[in-house]
C-alpha positions as CSV (number, residue, x, y, z in Angstrom):
1,M,0.0,0.0,0.0
2,K,2.8,2.4,0.9
3,K,4.5,1.7,-2.5
4,L,1.1,2.3,-4.3
5,M,0.6,5.6,-2.6
6,M,4.1,6.7,-3.5
7,M,3.5,5.9,-7.2
8,C,0.3,7.9,-7.1
9,L,2.1,10.9,-5.7
10,I,4.8,10.6,-8.4
11,L,2.2,10.4,-11.1
12,L,0.3,13.4,-9.7
13,A,3.5,15.4,-9.6
14,A,4.3,14.6,-13.2
15,A,0.8,15.6,-14.3
16,G,1.2,18.9,-12.5
17,A,4.5,19.5,-14.4
18,V,3.0,18.7,-17.8
19,F,-0.2,20.7,-17.4
20,A,1.2,24.0,-16.2
21,G,-1.3,26.8,-16.8
22,G,-4.7,27.9,-15.8
23,Q,-7.4,25.6,-14.4
24,G,-10.5,26.7,-16.3
25,Q,-11.2,23.7,-18.5
26,S,-14.1,25.4,-20.4
27,K,-11.8,28.2,-21.6
28,P,-10.1,28.1,-25.0
29,I,-6.5,26.9,-24.7
30,L,-3.2,28.3,-26.1
31,G,-0.6,25.6,-26.1
32,V,3.2,26.2,-26.1
33,V,5.9,23.6,-26.4
34,T,9.6,24.5,-26.1
35,P,12.9,22.8,-25.3
36,A,13.7,22.3,-21.6
37,A,16.5,24.2,-19.9
38,D,17.3,26.0,-16.7
39,H,20.0,28.4,-17.9
40,G,21.4,30.1,-21.0
41,F,19.4,31.3,-23.9
42,T,16.7,28.6,-23.7
43,G,16.3,29.0,-19.9
44,E,15.8,32.7,-20.3
45,S,13.4,32.1,-23.2
46,I,11.3,29.8,-21.0
47,R,11.0,32.5,-18.3
48,H,10.0,35.1,-20.9
49,G,7.5,32.7,-22.6
50,E,5.8,31.7,-19.3
51,A,5.5,35.3,-18.2
52,E,4.0,36.3,-21.6
53,V,1.5,33.5,-21.9
54,K,0.4,34.0,-18.3
55,A,-0.1,37.8,-18.8
56,L,-2.0,37.3,-22.1
57,A,-4.2,34.6,-20.6
58,A,-5.2,37.0,-17.8
59,Q,-5.8,39.8,-20.3
60,Y,-7.9,37.8,-22.8
61,G,-9.5,35.2,-20.5
62,F,-8.1,32.1,-22.1
63,D,-6.4,29.0,-20.5
64,Y,-2.9,27.8,-21.5
65,R,-0.5,24.9,-21.3
66,Y,3.2,25.5,-21.3
67,L,5.2,22.2,-21.8
68,T,8.9,21.7,-22.1
69,A,10.9,18.7,-23.2
70,S,14.6,17.8,-23.4
71,E,14.4,15.0,-25.9
72,D,12.7,14.6,-29.3
73,G,10.4,11.8,-28.1
74,Q,9.3,13.8,-25.1
75,Q,8.6,16.8,-27.3
76,N,6.6,14.8,-29.7
77,N,4.6,13.3,-26.8
78,A,4.0,16.9,-25.5
79,V,2.5,17.9,-28.8
80,D,0.3,14.8,-28.7
81,T,-0.9,15.8,-25.3
82,L,-1.8,19.3,-26.5
83,I,-3.7,18.0,-29.5
84,S,-5.8,15.9,-27.2
85,L,-6.8,19.0,-25.3
86,K,-8.0,20.6,-28.6
87,P,-6.3,24.0,-28.2
88,K,-7.1,27.0,-30.4
89,V,-3.4,27.5,-31.3
90,I,-0.1,25.7,-30.7
91,V,3.3,27.5,-30.6
92,L,6.1,24.9,-31.2
93,W,9.8,25.6,-30.7
94,P,11.3,22.4,-32.2
95,L,14.3,20.8,-30.5
96,Q,15.8,19.9,-33.9
97,G,13.3,20.5,-36.7
98,D,12.9,17.5,-38.8
99,A,12.5,15.2,-35.8
100,Q,9.3,17.1,-35.0
101,R,7.9,16.8,-38.5
102,N,5.4,14.1,-37.8
103,A,4.2,15.8,-34.6
104,A,3.8,19.1,-36.4
105,Q,1.9,17.3,-39.2
106,K,-0.5,15.9,-36.6
107,V,-1.3,19.5,-35.5
108,V,-2.0,20.6,-39.0
109,D,-4.1,17.5,-39.7
110,A,-6.1,18.4,-36.6
111,K,-6.7,21.8,-38.1
112,I,-5.1,23.6,-35.2
113,P,-3.2,26.7,-36.2
114,L,0.5,26.0,-35.7
115,I,3.2,28.6,-35.1
116,I,6.7,27.3,-35.5
117,Y,9.3,29.3,-33.6
118,D,13.1,29.7,-34.0
119,R,14.1,26.3,-35.5
120,F,12.2,25.5,-38.6
121,I,11.0,22.3,-40.2
122,E,12.4,22.3,-43.8
123,N,9.9,21.9,-46.6
124,F,7.0,21.7,-44.1
125,R,3.7,23.2,-45.2
126,G,0.2,24.0,-43.9
127,H,1.1,25.8,-40.7
128,A,0.0,29.3,-39.6
129,A,3.3,31.1,-39.4
130,D,7.1,30.9,-38.9
131,V,8.5,33.3,-36.3
132,S,12.2,33.8,-35.6
133,G,15.0,36.3,-35.3
134,D,16.3,37.3,-38.8
135,N,19.0,34.6,-38.9
136,G,19.8,35.1,-42.6
137,G,19.9,38.9,-42.2
138,I,22.3,38.5,-39.2
139,G,24.6,36.3,-41.2
140,E,24.6,38.8,-44.1
141,A,25.3,41.7,-41.8
142,M,28.2,39.7,-40.2
143,G,29.6,39.0,-43.6
144,R,29.5,42.7,-44.5
145,Y,31.2,43.6,-41.2
146,F,34.0,41.1,-41.8
147,A,34.5,42.4,-45.4
148,K,34.8,46.0,-44.2
149,Y,37.0,45.1,-41.2
150,F,39.4,43.1,-43.4
151,A,39.1,45.4,-46.5
152,S,42.9,45.8,-46.9
153,A,43.6,42.0,-46.6
154,S,44.0,39.9,-49.7
155,T,43.0,36.6,-48.0
156,V,41.5,35.9,-44.5
157,S,41.7,32.5,-42.8
158,Y,39.1,31.8,-40.1
159,L,37.7,29.1,-37.9
160,E,33.9,28.5,-37.7
161,F,32.0,27.5,-34.6
162,L,28.3,26.4,-35.1
163,G,25.7,25.6,-32.5
164,D,24.2,22.5,-34.0
165,S,22.8,21.2,-37.4
166,S,19.4,22.9,-37.3
167,T,18.2,25.6,-39.6
168,V,19.5,28.4,-37.4
169,P,23.3,28.0,-37.8
170,K,22.7,27.2,-41.5
171,E,20.8,30.4,-42.2
172,R,23.4,32.4,-40.4
173,S,26.5,30.8,-42.0
174,D,24.8,30.9,-45.5
175,G,24.1,34.6,-45.0
176,F,27.7,35.2,-44.0
177,A,29.1,33.4,-47.0
178,S,26.8,35.4,-49.3
179,T,28.2,38.8,-48.3
180,A,31.7,38.2,-46.9
181,G,33.4,37.7,-50.2
182,G,35.7,35.1,-51.8
183,K,38.8,36.1,-49.9
184,F,37.6,34.4,-46.7
185,R,39.0,30.9,-46.3
186,K,37.4,28.6,-43.7
187,V,40.1,26.5,-42.2
188,Q,38.0,24.2,-40.0
189,S,34.4,24.1,-38.6
190,F,33.3,22.9,-35.2
191,V,29.8,22.0,-33.8
192,T,29.6,23.1,-30.1
193,D,26.0,22.2,-29.1
194,W,25.7,25.8,-28.1
195,S,28.2,25.2,-25.2
196,Q,30.8,27.6,-24.0
197,Q,32.8,24.8,-22.4
198,K,32.8,22.7,-25.6
199,A,33.8,25.7,-27.7
200,M,36.7,26.3,-25.4
201,E,37.8,22.7,-25.4
202,Q,37.6,22.5,-29.2
203,L,39.7,25.6,-29.7
204,E,42.2,24.6,-27.1
205,T,42.6,21.2,-28.9
206,Y,43.1,23.0,-32.2
207,L,45.7,25.4,-30.7
208,N,47.6,22.5,-29.1
209,T,47.6,20.3,-32.2
210,A,47.9,22.6,-35.2
211,S,51.3,23.8,-36.4
212,A,52.6,27.2,-35.5
213,A,52.2,28.3,-39.1
214,E,48.5,27.2,-39.2
215,I,47.8,29.0,-36.0
216,E,49.6,32.2,-37.0
217,S,47.7,32.3,-40.3
218,L,44.3,32.7,-38.6
219,Q,42.9,36.2,-38.6
220,A,39.3,35.7,-37.5
221,I,36.9,33.4,-35.7
222,Y,33.2,33.2,-36.8
223,T,30.7,31.9,-34.2
224,D,27.0,31.9,-34.3
225,D,26.4,32.4,-30.5
226,D,27.7,34.5,-27.7
227,E,28.2,31.5,-25.4
228,E,30.6,30.0,-27.9
229,V,32.4,33.4,-28.0
230,M,33.1,33.3,-24.3
231,G,34.6,29.8,-24.7
232,V,36.7,31.0,-27.6
233,F,38.1,33.9,-25.6
234,S,38.9,31.6,-22.7
235,A,40.9,29.3,-25.0
236,L,42.8,32.3,-26.4
237,K,43.6,33.5,-22.9
238,N,44.7,30.0,-21.8
239,Y,47.0,29.4,-24.8
240,K,50.7,29.4,-23.8
241,G,52.2,27.8,-26.9
242,P,54.9,29.0,-29.2
243,A,52.7,30.4,-31.9
244,K,51.8,34.0,-32.1
245,I,48.1,34.7,-32.1
246,N,47.1,37.0,-35.0
247,I,43.4,36.8,-34.6
248,K,41.9,40.2,-34.9
249,L,38.1,39.7,-34.9
250,V,35.6,37.3,-33.2
251,S,31.9,37.4,-34.0
252,G,28.9,36.2,-32.0
253,V,25.1,36.3,-31.9
254,G,23.0,37.2,-28.9
255,G,24.0,40.6,-27.4
256,R,24.3,39.0,-24.0
257,R,25.0,41.1,-20.9
258,E,27.8,38.7,-20.0
259,N,29.6,39.4,-23.3
260,M,29.7,43.1,-22.8
261,E,32.7,42.6,-20.6
262,L,34.7,42.0,-23.8
263,F,34.3,45.7,-24.5
264,T,35.6,46.8,-21.1
265,G,38.9,44.9,-20.7
266,G,37.6,41.4,-20.3
267,G,38.7,40.2,-23.7
268,V,42.1,39.6,-25.3
269,P,44.2,42.6,-26.2
270,G,44.2,43.2,-29.9
271,V,41.1,41.0,-30.6
272,D,37.9,42.8,-31.4
273,F,34.4,41.5,-31.0
274,V,31.1,42.1,-32.8
275,T,27.7,40.6,-31.9
276,Y,24.1,40.7,-33.2
277,T,21.1,41.0,-30.9
278,F,19.1,37.8,-30.5
279,S,17.1,38.1,-27.4
280,P,15.3,35.3,-25.4
281,S,12.4,37.7,-25.1
282,M,11.6,37.2,-28.8
283,I,9.5,34.2,-27.8
284,R,7.0,36.7,-26.6
285,D,6.4,37.7,-30.2
286,A,5.5,34.1,-31.1
287,I,3.1,33.8,-28.2
288,Q,1.6,37.2,-28.8
289,L,0.9,36.1,-32.4
290,G,-0.8,32.9,-31.0
291,A,-3.0,35.1,-28.8
292,D,-3.8,37.3,-31.9
293,I,-4.9,34.3,-33.9
294,M,-7.1,33.2,-31.0
295,Q,-8.7,36.7,-31.2
296,G,-9.5,36.2,-34.9
297,K,-6.7,38.4,-36.2
298,S,-4.8,37.4,-39.4
299,V,-1.0,37.1,-39.6
300,S,0.4,40.1,-41.3
301,A,3.7,39.0,-42.8
302,P,5.1,38.0,-46.2
303,A,5.3,34.4,-47.1
304,G,8.6,32.7,-46.3
305,P,10.4,29.8,-47.9
306,R,8.1,27.3,-46.3
307,G,5.0,28.9,-47.7
308,A,3.6,30.2,-44.4
309,P,3.8,33.9,-43.3
310,Y,7.3,34.5,-42.0
311,V,7.6,37.0,-39.1
312,K,11.3,38.1,-38.8
313,I,12.3,39.9,-35.7
314,S,14.8,42.7,-36.2
315,F,18.3,42.8,-34.8
316,E,21.1,45.3,-34.0
317,E,24.8,45.1,-34.6
318,V,26.8,45.8,-31.4
319,D,30.6,46.4,-31.3
320,K,33.0,48.6,-29.3
321,T,31.5,51.8,-30.9
322,N,27.9,51.4,-29.7
323,Y,27.7,48.8,-26.9
324,Q,27.0,51.5,-24.2
325,T,24.0,52.8,-26.2
326,Y,22.8,49.2,-26.6
327,M,23.0,48.5,-22.9
328,N,20.9,51.6,-22.2
329,S,18.2,50.6,-24.8
330,A,14.7,49.4,-24.1
331,K,15.4,46.1,-25.9
332,F,18.3,45.4,-23.5
333,K,16.2,46.3,-20.4
334,T,13.3,44.1,-21.5
335,R,15.6,41.2,-22.0
336,Y,16.8,41.4,-18.4
337,S,13.5,42.5,-16.8
338,I,12.9,39.0,-15.3
């Protein structure tokens, strides 16, 4: 009997974790499914997402379910759970993209408007909207920055650090390649899983195994995330080898508060840094769009490459010339408001 009671308590606790949200079962439901995390970009995004959906539910009088998952199977099950509740809209932030294709198709087949946020499902059709930061635009802006920064150089060798294999790094790196120009030579590419620690270890391994000539030929490091940037700078600081470091520029994406120290003496002498804003608070835009659809509003955005309206959230370029203005901006304050 004691074991049975304990199992019941565990099941009840699990149910409470899955069905986070209001309790009014007769109210229309807005469903949100995101990756799970307790720190970093995803952790901040969850806090912003939960705050936004709670505020909108109170404003408009609807119910909501906010579900998180750390594995593909869990996320697909979360989508199935939402479908069974017959919500008016589902906002999905896929863990990978293609791994959530079948789950997303179930939403469309159930005729529930589906908003796909941040990581897209290639060649997917029939959903209500795609919402993300302007990843392609960020990559293009980064390419132009590199081209201007190294305008006097005939060739530029660089290392590339990517977060994962989803659409986000691809859109950014493709955008970069389209504007940087042919003189940029990628020496090696790394996949970091969006990890500062992994980026540091990868660069340390490279610096300890490459020849002095290879290391000294490097002039830049391209990354697609500010956490990777901090790992890169740590590795550069830790390097004690015989080669001279000739890297002049490191790029990132995020505009994180933690990275602003790179403009105030926390970086590496002689190495510049540029980043592009990509705030966790952007998930509020996707959830607001879901609430708008529930209120009968149409999505006002041009069609994207997947056929659905594509809402691109604008970005800012931040370097040593304007970081103080950025830190005093409303966008920065909203990001760190919770």
